[in-house]
C-alpha positions as CSV (number, residue, x, y, z in Angstrom):
1,M,-24.6,-26.9,12.9
2,A,-22.6,-24.9,9.9
3,S,-25.3,-24.1,7.7
4,R,-27.6,-22.4,10.2
5,S,-24.6,-20.0,11.7
6,W,-23.5,-18.6,8.1
7,S,-27.9,-18.4,7.0
8,A,-28.8,-16.4,9.5
9,G,-30.6,-13.2,7.2
10,Q,-32.8,-12.9,4.1
11,S,-31.7,-10.5,1.2
12,T,-34.5,-7.8,0.3
13,G,-32.9,-8.3,-3.2
14,G,-34.1,-10.9,-6.1
15,P,-32.2,-13.6,-6.0
16,D,-29.9,-13.1,-8.8
17,L,-28.6,-10.3,-6.9
18,E,-25.0,-10.1,-6.0
19,L,-24.1,-10.2,-2.8
20,F,-21.6,-9.3,-0.2
21,I,-20.4,-11.0,3.4
22,F,-18.9,-9.7,6.5
23,A,-18.5,-11.9,8.9
24,R,-16.8,-10.3,12.5
25,F,-14.8,-12.7,15.1
26,H,-12.9,-11.1,18.1
27,A,-11.0,-14.6,18.6
28,R,-11.1,-16.1,22.9
29,P,-7.4,-14.8,24.6
30,G,-4.4,-16.1,23.3
31,K,-6.6,-17.6,20.7
32,Q,-5.6,-15.2,18.1
33,D,-2.8,-16.6,15.9
34,A,-5.1,-20.4,15.9
35,L,-8.1,-17.5,14.0
36,A,-5.6,-16.4,12.0
37,E,-4.9,-19.2,10.8
38,A,-8.0,-21.0,10.3
39,L,-9.1,-17.7,8.6
40,R,-6.0,-17.7,6.1
41,D,-6.9,-21.7,5.2
42,V,-10.6,-20.8,4.2
43,L,-9.6,-18.6,2.0
44,A,-8.3,-21.0,-1.2
45,P,-10.8,-23.0,-1.5
46,S,-13.6,-20.9,-0.8
47,S,-12.1,-18.1,-3.5
48,E,-12.0,-21.6,-5.7
49,E,-16.0,-21.6,-5.6
50,P,-18.0,-21.3,-9.1
51,G,-20.1,-18.5,-6.8
52,C,-17.3,-16.8,-5.6
53,L,-16.6,-13.7,-7.0
54,G,-13.6,-12.3,-4.0
55,I,-13.3,-14.0,-0.5
56,H,-10.7,-11.8,1.6
57,A,-10.0,-12.2,5.2
58,F,-8.4,-9.0,7.5
59,R,-6.8,-8.4,10.8
60,S,-7.6,-4.7,12.6
61,I,-4.5,-2.6,13.6
62,R,-6.3,-1.5,16.3
63,D,-7.8,-5.0,18.5
64,P,-6.0,-8.1,17.5
65,Q,-8.0,-10.1,18.6
66,L,-10.7,-8.8,16.0
67,F,-10.7,-10.3,12.5
68,Y,-13.2,-10.0,9.5
69,I,-14.2,-11.9,6.6
70,H,-15.5,-10.0,3.7
71,S,-16.1,-11.4,0.9
72,R,-18.2,-11.4,-3.0
73,W,-20.8,-13.7,-3.7
74,K,-22.7,-14.4,-7.8
75,D,-25.7,-14.4,-5.7
76,E,-27.3,-15.8,-2.3
77,A,-27.6,-19.4,-3.6
78,A,-23.6,-19.2,-4.6
79,F,-23.9,-18.6,-0.5
80,E,-26.1,-21.2,-0.1
81,I,-24.1,-23.7,-1.3
82,H,-20.8,-22.5,0.4
83,S,-22.1,-22.8,3.8
84,G,-22.7,-26.6,2.9
85,L,-19.6,-27.1,1.5
86,P,-17.3,-29.4,3.8
87,H,-14.1,-26.6,3.5
88,T,-17.1,-24.2,5.1
89,I,-18.2,-26.2,7.7
90,R,-14.3,-27.3,9.3
91,F,-13.9,-23.5,8.9
92,V,-16.9,-23.2,11.2
93,E,-16.3,-25.7,14.0
94,R,-12.5,-24.8,14.0
95,A,-13.4,-21.6,14.5
96,E,-16.5,-21.7,17.0
97,P,-14.6,-22.6,19.8
98,L,-11.5,-19.0,18.8
99,I,-14.2,-16.5,19.5
100,D,-15.6,-14.9,22.1
101,H,-19.2,-14.5,20.5
102,P,-21.8,-16.3,18.4
103,F,-21.1,-16.5,14.5
104,D,-21.8,-13.0,13.0
105,V,-22.3,-12.8,9.7
106,T,-24.1,-10.3,7.6
107,R,-25.2,-10.5,4.3
108,A,-25.9,-7.7,2.2
109,E,-26.2,-5.4,-1.2
110,Q,-24.3,-3.0,-2.6
111,I,-26.2,0.9,-2.7
112,G,-24.0,3.6,-3.8
């Protein structure tokens, strides 16, 4: 279920604290192009959400199967809304069979 995969963990800050997301994706052998496409496809609709302050996808220069999403959200509530939207659910369903590990999403607050 998408919201469970994306919603793990609790923030130590208040409800109005800006939220940073770091998501790691390691593609199964031969699936890196499909994963890159899925990541690119979720960026535009996510960036148009009112609570999204920025979202970018990255690929490791040393491991072509390793990808990351870094995103910034107005607050944790905005990310919770994001996790339940159709484009996010479709992304999770599309990405899960392409990666060789459980979803790895970290919610973070800036400390410096």
